[in-house]
N, C-alpha and C positions, 0 to 999 in steps of 0.2 A: 468368475474367477475371484477367489478370495486372496487377500494380501494383508500384510502387517509389517510394521517396523518394530523389530524386537531388539532387546538387549539381553546380555547374558545374565541369568539369575541362578541362585544356588541350586534350584531344583532341576535345572536343565541337565540333560544327560552328559556325563563326563567320562573321559577315559584318562589314560596316563601315557606320558612319553618320557623318555630319557632326555635330560637337558642336552643340548647340542645335537639333537636329531638332525640329520643332514637335510631334511626337507625344508627346514625353517631358517636356514642361513640366507642372507641376501648379499648383494653386491652394490657398490656405489662408486661413482667416478664422475669426473667432469669431462665435457666435450673437449676435444674431438674423439678421445679414446673410447673404447668399448670393452665391456666385460660381461660374462654371464656365468651362472652357476647352475649345475644340474646334478641330480642324484644319480649315482652309478651303482649303488648297492644299498641295502638297509643301513649300513654303517659307513657309507663313503659318498663323497661328492667330488666334483671336478670343476675347476674354474678355468675358463678360457679368457685370454686377454689379447688386445691389440693396442699397442702404444704408437702414437704419432709424434708427440712432443717430448722433449727431454724432461719436462716437469710433470708428465702424466703419472697419476697414481691411482690405483684401484684399491678398494677395501673389501675384504670378506668380513661380513658383519653378523654378530649375534646380538639381538636386542632383548633386554629384560622385559619390555612390554611389547606384546604382539599388536602392531598397528596396521597389519595388512589383511588379517583374516576376518571373516564374518564373526560377529559376536557369539554366535552359536558354536563356532568352530575354533575360536582362538585359544591359545595356551595361556595359562595364568601368568599374571605379572608377579615376578618374584625378584627383587633387586638384591637380595642377600645371596652372595656367591660363596660364602664361607662354608666350610665342610664339604667342598666340592673338589674332586680330582678329575682332571681331563687328560686323557692319553690318546694319541693318534700317530699314525705314520704319515710323514710328509714326503712327497716326491714333487719335483718341479723341474721346469725347463723353460728357458727364454725369459726368466725373471731374475732379479738379483738373488743370489743364493743366500742360504741362512747365515753364513759366516761373514758376509760382505758388509761394508759400511752402507747404510741405507737398506740393508737386507730386511726380510720380513720381520715386522715388529708388531707386537700386540699392544694396541692402545686401549687402556681401560678408562672409561669416562664415567665419573660418578661424583661421590662426595667422600670426604675423609670422616673419621670418627666423630669429629666435632660438627659435621654437617656442612663444611665448606666445599664448594665445587673444586674438584681435582681431576687431573688426568695423570696416569702413570704409563710409562713407555717400557714395555717388557720385551727385551730382545729374545726371540725364540731360540736362537743359537745357544743361549746360556742354559737352556733346559732340554737340549737335544743330545741324542746319542746316535752317532752314525756320521755320514758324510753331509756336506753342505747342501746336497740336492736329493738325499735319500736318508732320512733320519726318523727316529721315534722321539716324539716330543711329549714330555710329561709336565703338566702344570697343576701344582697343588695350590689352590687359591688361599690357603691358610699360610703359605710360605713362599709367596711370590715377591719379587723385587724388581723395580725398574732400574734403568741404568745400562750403559753399554758394557762396561767392564765390572765384573763382580769379584770380590766384595767391595772393591774400592769405591765404586760409584753407586752403591746400593741405595735404592729408594723404596723402602718396604711398602707394599700395597695393602690397603685396608679394603677388603672386598665385601663389606657389609651393606653397601648402598651404591650399586652399580647400575648405570643406564644402558651401556652397550659396550661390546668388545669389538675391536676393529683391527684386523690383520692387514697391514699395508703391503701392497705388491707394486713393484716398479720395474721398468725395463733395465737391462744390463747397462744401457748408456745413461741412466739417470744420474745426475750430479747436482740437482737442486737448482740448476740454471734454466734459462729460457731458450727457446728456439726449437726448430723441428729436428727430429732424428734424421739421420741420413736416409733411412728407409723405414717403413712401418715395421714394428717388431712384434711378432706374435709370441705369446707365452702361455704357460699352463701350470696349474697346481692341482695335484691330487691329494686329498686328505682322506685316508682310509683307516679301517679298524678303529673307528671312533668309539671310545669307551669312557663313560662318565660314571663315577662312583662316589660314595659318600652320602651322608644323610640329606644333603640338599640336591641330590642328583635327579630327582623325579619331579616332574611338573604335571599338574592336572591340565587337561585339554578338552575343549568342547567337542562332543562326539555325536551331535544331533544328526539324524538321517531323515530328511524330509521325504514324503511320498513323491513318486514320479509325477510330474506336471507337464502340461502341454505348452506352457510358456517357454520360449527359447531364450538363450542368453548370447550376448555379444561381448567381445573382449578386444583389447588392443595391445600390441607389443610395446608401444611407447608408454603404456601405463603399468606394465607388469614385467618389463625386461629384467628387473632387479630380483624377482622371485624365482624359485625353482619351478619348472613345469609341473613337478609332482605336487607342489603346494597348490597351484592353480587348479589342476584337475581334481584334487581332493575336494576343493570347495564346490566345483561344478557338480560332482557326483552327489555329495551329501546335501546340497541344497535342492536336489530333486530335478536338476536340468538333465534332459535326455535328448536324443536325436542329434541334431547338428549344432555345433558351436561356431558362430561367425567370428573369425579371428582377423582383425584388421592388422596387417603386418606393419602399419605405421608409416611415418614419413621422416624419421630422424635417427633410427638406431640400427637398421639392418644392413645398411650399405657399406661397401668397401670404399675407402677414401684414398686420395693421393694429394700430396702437397702441390699447390698451384697458386701463384700470385699472392703469396703471403697468407693464404688460407688453405682450405681443403675442399676438394670437389670429388663427386662420385666418379668412379671409374669401373670399367668392365674387365680390364686385364686381370687375369688370375681368378675370375669369378666375381659376380656382382654382390654376393653376400659376404660380409666379414665373418671370420671364423667363429667368434662368440655367438653371433646371431644364428649362424647355420647349426651349431651344436645345440643351442637352445631349442630351435624349432624342430630339429630331429627328435629331441627328447619329448617335446610337446606332442608331436604326431604319434610317437610310440605310446605315450601315456593315454592319449585319447583312444587309440586303437584298442589298448588293453581294457579300457573302461567301456567300450562299446559306443563311444561318441564319434560322430562324424565331424569333420573340419571343413568349413567354408573359408578358403583363403581369400581375404579381401585386400585388393590392391587398388590404390587410387592414383590420380595424377598429381597428388600433392607431395611436395618435397620440401624439406627444411631449407629455407632460403639460402643460408650460408653455405650449403653443400651443392647448390645447383649452379651449373655453368650458366653464364649470363645469357648466352644465345638460346638456351632451352626455355626461357621463361615467357609466359604470356605477357604482353605489354599493351598499354593503352596507346592512343594516338600520339601522346607526347613522349612516349618511350618509357614511362614509369612502369615498373614490373607489377604484376598482380601479387598482392601481399594480403594474407589473411589477418585476422585480428588477434591471433595468438601472439604471445610474447615469450621468447623471440619468434618472429613470424615465419610462416611457411609460404611457399609460392606454388604456382600451378604450371605444370609442364605444357608446352604448346603441342597440341595434337598434330600440327603441321610439321614439326621438326623431326626429320628422319632419324637423326642420331639419338634424340631424347626418346622417341618411341621405340627405337631399336633396343636401347638400354632397358626400357620398361618391359619389353617383351622378354628379355633375358631374365629379369626379376621374376616375371610370371612363370617362366620355365623352371627357375630354381625352386620355387615353392611347390609347383606341381610335382616336381621330381621328389621332393621330400615326402609329400603325401603318398605318391605312388610307391616309393620304397618302403613305406610303413604299411603297405597293403591296405591303404584306405582308398575308397572311391575318391577321385579327384573332383572337388567342387570348388569352382573359381568364381569370384565376384569382382566385377569392375565397379569400384566404389565411387559414386558421385562424380562421374566425368562431366565437366562443363567448361564453358568459356566464362571466365571470371568477370563479374560486374562490380565496379566500385560503388560505394554508398551513394555517390552522386550521379549514378547512372552511366558512368564511363565504361565502355566495353573494352576488355583487354583482349583484342584480336588483331593487333597491329604489329606484332613482332615480325622480324624480317622473313622468317620461314612462312608464316601465314600470308603475309603480303605477296610473296612470290607465288604461293599456291593459288591465291584468289585471282591474281591477274586483273583483268578488266572488271571483275565483280567488286573490287575493293572501292568503297565509297566512305565518306565521313559519316559517322553516327555519333554525334556529340553526346547524346543522351538516349539510351535505349528505351526509356520510358515514354509512354504516350504514343501519339500517332507517328507513323513512319511512312515515307514515300515508297514507291515501287522499287527503286534502286536499292534502298536500304533493306527492304524485305528480301530482295534477291540476294544481297550479301549475307543476311542471316541464314537463308536457305543453303547457301554455299558453305557457310561455316558448319551448319548441321551435317552436311555431307562429309566434310573433313573429319568431324568428330566421330560420326558413325563408322567411317572407314578405319579410323585409328582403333576404336573399340573392337571392331571385327578382327583386326589383325592381332590384337592382344589376346582375344579369346582363342583365336586359331593357334597361337604359339603355345598357350597353356594346354589346349586339347592335343596338339601334336606331342608335347612332352609327356602327357598322360599315357600315351601309347595304348596298350590293351586295357588299361584300367578304366572302369566306368567313369564317365565325365559328365558334369552338369555345369552349365553356365548361368550366372546370375548377373543382373544389372540393378544397382542401387541408385535410386533417383531421390533427390532431396526436394520435396514438393514446394516448400515456401520460396525457394529461389527460382526454380524452373517454371513455376506457375504463378509468379508474382503478378497479382492483378494490376499493379502499376505499370507493368511491362508485358502486355499481352502478346506482343510479337516475339518475345525472347524465346518462346518454346520452339520457334523455327530452328534456332541454333542449338538449344540445350535439350530439346526432346525431338531429335531428328526422326524423320520418317524411315531412315535406315535402321532404326531400332524396332520397327514393326515386327510383331510375332510372325515367324518363329526365330528371329535373330538371336534371342536368348531363350533359355529354357524356363527361367523364373524371373519375373519382374518384382523387385523389392522397393517398397515405398517408405519414405521416412519423413517425419514432419515435426520434430521435437520442439522447434520454436513455437509452432502453433499450439501444441499441447501445453507446454509449461507457461505459455503466455495467455492461456485461457481462450485460445482460438481453435479448439479442436473441432468446432462446427465446420471449419473450412475443409476438413479432410474428406468427408463423404462426397462433396461435389468434385474435389480434386481427383479422388479415386475414379469417379465416373468419367472425368475428362481424360484421364490416362487410358482407361479402357477404350474410350471412343477413338483416341488418337493412335494408340499402339496395338490394340486388339488383344491384349492379354486378359482373359476372363479372371474374375476375382479369385476363383479357385486355383489359378496359377500364380497368384501373387503372395508375397510375404509382406509383413508390416513391421516397422521398427518404431516402437514407442520411445519417447524422449528420455534423456538422462538428466540427472541432477548434478550440475557442475560443482556447486558449493554445498558444503554440509549444512550451512545455516538455512538453506532452501529445501530441506528434506521434506517439507510439507507438499512439495510438487509430486511426490510419489503417488498421491491420490489420483491426480489427473493422469499420470502415466499409466497406472494400473487400469483406470477406467477406459483410457484410449485403447489399450491392448485388448480389453474385454470387448469393446465396441467393434474392433476390427475382426475379432474371432466370430462375433455374432453376424458380421457382414459376410463371412464365408471365406476369409483368406486361409491359405493352407497352413500358415504358421505366423505367429506374432512373436517378436523378439523384444527384449528389453536391453537398453544400453545403460550401463555396461558393468561388468563384474566388479571393478574397483569401487564404483559408487554403491552398488548393491551391498558389498561387504562393509564399506564405511558406515552406511546408514542402517544396516541391519534389515534390509528389505527381504521379505520372503513372500512367496506366492504359492497358492495351492488350488487345485481343481475341485469341482464338485458342487460349489455353491449355486451355479446356474441350475443344475439339475435339482438340487434340494429345494430351491426357492422358485419352482415353477409358479407362474403368476398369470392370472386372468384379469384383464383390464375391465372388470365389471364392478358395479357398486353393490355393497351390502344393502338389503332393503332399508331405505332411509327411515321409514316410519318406525320400524323396530329399533334401529340404531339410536334414535333421538333420546331414548330413555336409558341408554346404557350407563352402567357404573364404570368409572375410570380410575386406573391406578398408574402412576408414573414411577418407574424404578431405575436405579443405577446398580452397578456392581462395584463394590469397594472392598478391598482386602484391608483388614485392620489387625494389627499386631500390637498387643498391649504388653508393656514391660512390667516387672514386679512393682515398680514405683508408681504405676498408673499412667505413665506417659505412653502415647500411641504413635505408631507409624501407620499412615493411611495411604493406600495406592488405589487410585481410580482406574478400573480396568476398561471402562467404556468411555469413548469420547462423546457419546450422546446417550440420552435416556432411551429406555425401551418402554413402550406403552402396553398396558394390558386393559382389556375391557370385558365386561360381562353384559351381553345384550339381552339377557333373560328378562329384565324388568319391562322391556318393550313389547313382550308378547301379551296381547290382550284378547285375542279371539282365535277361533279355529282357523280362520283365514290366515292369520299370522303364522300359525303352526304349519299350515300347508306351504306357505311361501318360504318359510325358513327351511323346512324339510327338503323342498325342491332345490333350494340354493345349496344346502349342505351336501346333497347327493351329487350335484353338478361339480362341486369342488372336490369330490372324493374325500370327504372328511378333511383331515389336516394336510392333505397332499398338495393343495394348490392355494396360492394366496389370492387376495382380492382387495378392492378399495373399500375403506371404511371412513365415514365422516365422524370425526370426534365431536360429540355434542358440545364440548366446552372450549375446544381449541381447534378451529378450522379456518380462521381468518388471519390475515397479516395485520389487521388493525389491532391496536392495543386494547380496545374495549370489546373486541370480538365482533364488531359490527361490519358493515359493508367495507370492502377494501378501498383504500385511497391510493392515489398515484405516487405518494411519497412515503408509504408506511415503512418500508424496509430498505436499508442502504445496501446496494449490491456491489458497488465498487466505483472506481474513477476511470474515466475513459483515457485512452492514450493515443487515439487517432488510428489505431490498427485493430485492436481487439473488438470483436463483435459479439462475443458470447459471454453471458453472465449467469452464474448459477443463482437460483432463487434460494434465499435463506430467510429464516425468522430468528431474531435475536431475543434472548431472554436475559434479564439482568443488565448490569452496566459495569463499566470499568474493566479491570483485569479478570473479574469473575464472570463476565458475560459469556454466554454460550450461544454459538451459532448453530442452528438446526437446519440441515440440508432439506429442502423441500423437493421431493421427487415426483409428487403427483398433484400438480396444480389442477384446479377445475377448469376445464375448457371454457373459454369465453369470459372468465373472471379476472384475467390478468390485466392490470393497468401498469404502464411503464412511463417513466419520465427521464429525460436527459437534460441536465442543467436546469431542473425545475419546470421544464416544458413537457407536457404529456405528448406521447407519440404512439401511433398505432403501427408504425413501420417496423414490425418485428414478427417473428414466428416463434413457436415453442418447439424445441427439439424433442426427439424421442426420449431424452434423458431428463426432460422437465426443465430445461434451461432456456433463457431468453436469448434469441439470436437476432440482433438488429440488422436491418437491411443495409445500413450504413454505420460504420464504426463510430461510436460517440467521440466527440472532439477531445483532444488532450486536456485533462483537468476537469472535464464535465462530470458532475456527480450523477450516478445512475441509481435510480430508486424504482421500487415497484410495490404494488399491492396485489393481493390475490386471495382466493379461497383455495383450500387444499385438502386432500384426503391422506390417510395413513395406510401404508401397505400392511395387511394383517393376514392371518390364517386362523382357522379354528384351532384351539389349543388341544383338542382331543379328537379322536376318531369316533367318538360315541356321542350321539345326540339323544337326549332323553327328555321328552316333554309329553304331558298327558292333559286331557280335557279337565280332569279333576284339579289339576294344578291351578290354572287360572280361574276356574269357577269357584274354587275355595279361597281365592285371593292370595295364594302362595306365589312366590316368585321363582320361575324356572332359572336354571343356570346354563348360560351359553357362553363359555369363556372364549375370548379371542386374544391373540398375542401378536404384537408387531413383529414383522420380519424386516431384516435389512434389505433395502431395495436391491433386486438382482441385476441391476444395470449400472 
């Protein structure tokens, strides 16, 4: 699997859209309210809202800069809105009307003609013709003015440097004060017949269409609730994702709420989904069906803590609730709590019904169901409902890590049975709602937690035997902390352990590679892509990458074909011939020179590519026969092989025998066992780290904290995997011999007896290939 992180460039394929295209509007708001925007026609959109507090306000937003689309698909940034005329029909209900105080107002955020930050507040009613809830609005950005009453309060807008436009929407009961509304207030706005004219009305937009690939994609509603589903699906299609999209419905935006105890809690009366979320997901399902994409509805036991009834939460022995590390935190529902599980089953039914009604096969995932364990080993399995269900099995487990007695193990087994029973009921509810539609069940398990080596007995509770095949149709495994933490070596053993425990063969499994939480860590995509490729080579049915917002933010693209193109044989080129090879080191740099002689240089390769000519090593007829046999076995240029660079095949600076501290691999953290072999060239900021994928067996020497150790193995990817994780702060170094993966540069081999008898040098060109693993 090939991959890259790309940015938009002038030569990338471009198309054109009209400014204010309905697909590219967004919404924003503060909790607890909810809003969504969907496209209803090529020139129309609809906003759904639900307000809970008097101060709730939603915004319908157009941004001058596209911050949400992949760089290959984003529209151009143009902050000059002059010479633009926007006209649309406005219809609304359940929100303040156009003519009211605090009615829909267009906030224009940007800078004035002098470059000073400014905001203008344009009352839409001043530019409307019709009634307060059904009008045609015309906005000429060369002749707009803020102010409530015109012309007396006119504040002329300078539209030459605008960041965003924000149309405010509030409930009829909005008065600027605080406090809950008497009842939740649903509202809607339809903006149709959108027409933009003028010399600034057209925007360029990235229109790359990547080839179909086998890598799957996951997404989450909590990350993309503000976008239109049409915008989301456009990215999925054009980035080459096909098959099923795993859509995590989230833990904080889909639920219907009711005021309770000074806050808001989930409720089932009137339906478990709020109206904006239901409308958004119906549009998503329809768009996916139209694009030929499947949807896997992912529902977890995680819930935004502020919305969760207190009795529903998993709790530790001291009564403290299970809280995740997110800010603000989420909590975990107790699998033993009948009301909590009943509510969750209604949620499963609601999403299954949306998929069924869109004529999609219903695919349902139970996402990461588990009993929460705090960082200090406290097990959150002591809430009242769980205590009642456990009965005599309930015992104290102060720390789930380490050795446990028979009573404690029995309690973990009982907890596993409770968890398995709850997941079975959840799947049964979704299956029942699917009716005659095809149905597939999925179980997502997070390996670093459920198979934590520090808590070996925890799998009794969090990988219960009630999940044994065929309880689910597909087992899905996730390990992103291992991958991004350099511990991907743990996955193969964990996968084997899951096969042994639950009985799902690898061919019935899916794999989820990690995601990059922060943009500054975008270098983690290398490990993620490699982990996905390893899983595919291991035989999983599908590998997914988390998640679309991070893919778009960092410009990640993936493409198939490199494994096939880079077929590789783990055999050595005849060493005696290779010792006399000529060597060339090359990079690829784009250089653009200006008329004044100044240059712009862009390095296209992160690493050099080696070229060799092995012809000088041919000294005899025996050499010719050995080379011809080797060439035919490789089918010419079709298959790669190992080659020993005569000048650079050792980690030692002088090219001599490897030492135990030649190359710095990293710093131990007490958990990471896996370290990639690298050789560094140069120093300071200009230093280049070369990944070593083909170390010579038996040549690797490793040291931890300056002390040599033989307690390691080499992975199939050429990385060092220590038996015990190096201690926190310990420097990890290694020395080694290594080969280069190469292929014949041509499909033709031409050598004659006359060549070497006459003292002439034959030409046998070889070229380095990027390692196919």
